[in-house]
C-alpha positions, -999 to 999 in steps of 0.1 A, spaced: 0 0 1 12 36 -8 21 56 20 -6 82 32 8 116 34 -24 139 32 -61 137 36 -88 156 20 -122 157 32 -156 163 13 -180 186 38 -217 176 32 -228 143 43 -191 135 53 -187 159 81 -220 175 87 -253 160 85 -271 184 58 -290 159 35 -325 167 50 -316 204 54 -307 206 16 -338 186 9 -360 209 26 -345 241 14 -342 232 -24 -378 223 -23 -389 255 -7 -371 275 -33 -388 255 -60 -423 259 -47 -419 294 -41 -410 300 -76 -437 278 -89 -414 251 -105 -428 214 -107 -405 186 -99 -407 149 -92 -394 141 -58 -378 110 -69 -358 124 -96 -350 154 -73 -336 133 -48 -314 115 -71 -302 150 -86 -293 164 -52 -270 135 -44 -238 154 -39 -241 176 -69 -235 213 -72 -266 234 -66 -266 249 -99 -266 215 -116 -295 204 -96 -314 235 -106 -302 230 -143 -315 193 -145 -347 203 -132 -352 233 -152 -341 210 -183 -328 240 -201 -299 264 -193 -319 292 -183 -287 311 -167 -307 341 -155 -333 319 -138 -308 294 -120 -286 325 -108 -320 338 -89 -327 302 -76 -292 300 -63 -294 333 -47 -325 323 -29 -312 291 -18 -280 309 -5 -302 331 15 -319 304 30 -289 285 40 -274 314 60 -307 319 79 -322 286 82 -297 261 71 -269 271 96 -292 267 123 -305 231 115 -274 214 102 -256 191 127 -220 176 126 -218 140 119 -208 119 151 -171 121 161 -164 145 133 -143 173 153 -124 142 172 -114 125 138 -104 157 120 -80 166 152 -67 130 150 -57 136 116 -45 169 119 -18 161 145 -5 135 121 -10 146 85 -18 178 61 -56 177 62 -77 198 36 -113 204 28 -132 205 -5 -168 214 -9 -193 222 -35 -210 245 -7 -203 283 -11 -175 302 10 -198 320 32 -219 291 43 -190 268 47 -170 291 68 -201 297 90 -202 259 92 -165 256 103 -168 283 131 -198 269 145 -184 234 149 -148 243 152 -134 223 124 -99 236 111 -80 226 79 -48 234 61 -67 250 35 -104 251 24 -116 249 -11 -151 259 -19 -172 260 -49 -159 293 -62 -123 279 -62 -127 251 -87 -149 236 -115 -138 199 -108 -130 184 -72 -103 163 -89 -83 191 -101 -81 202 -66 -67 171 -54 -41 172 -82 -33 208 -70 -29 198 -33 -5 171 -43 17 197 -64 17 223 -34 27 192 -13 52 178 -36 40 145 -33 18 120 -58 -18 119 -58 -18 82 -49 -4 94 -15 -37 112 -8 -68 99 8 -102 116 -3 -129 110 22 -164 114 11 -198 98 13 -213 94 -21 -207 74 -55 -194 108 -70 -167 111 -43 -155 77 -57 -155 89 -92 -138 124 -82 -108 101 -66 -108 79 -98 -102 109 -117 -75 124 -94 -57 90 -92 -59 92 -52 -72 66 -28 -109 70 -17 -126 63 16 -164 63 19 -184 65 48 -219 62 29 -246 91 37 -260 104 8 -252 75 -14 -268 42 2 -240 16 12 -250 -9 -16 -243 15 -45 -211 26 -28 -200 -11 -27 -208 -13 -64 -181 12 -73 -156 -8 -49 -140 21 -33 -104 18 -17 -117 17 19 -155 15 30 -164 24 67 -196 24 87 -186 54 108 -163 84 105 -145 71 136 -133 39 120 -113 59 95 -87 61 121 -79 25 111 -61 34 81 -32 48 102 -34 28 134 
């Protein structure tokens, strides 16, 4: 096994329990704007995607002005309502502190900068560097950037996420991936054969003990 030299964490579903929060806020925005949607399809699209991509899939056509308006409304709801409701995943802070004492630890999230830093402040999460959706188009490019900064190979990095999409990000970046299923169910995650599959965030410590 390649020696682990850095960890990169996803935020939503991995370190914070935000699934139901986003499900509620997205639906509120859509309903307030008179946009019809099928709940089953909506849940599928919401699974780890950027907010603009979710809106784009639901609207079906690239209505940039409309999507930008919807995003603005969603962000306002995040800052006012979401921040009060969202909770940390069990043992998240403890696990982060454990790895920060031993490795360089980074965060990559599809959430926007303001909401992300409100979350980090609320729960006391700390990282070497934080990358939010304003900083990248593709998470895999950030992992490659981190490897370059640290002067290591991407195969020496473990990306920690909770969805099938996170596995695809890691494969593209050619790094290791550890999944604690949340937004994606475990049976779907297993089909994609991640390098490491855990039932809880705390089990992640087993990688270095």
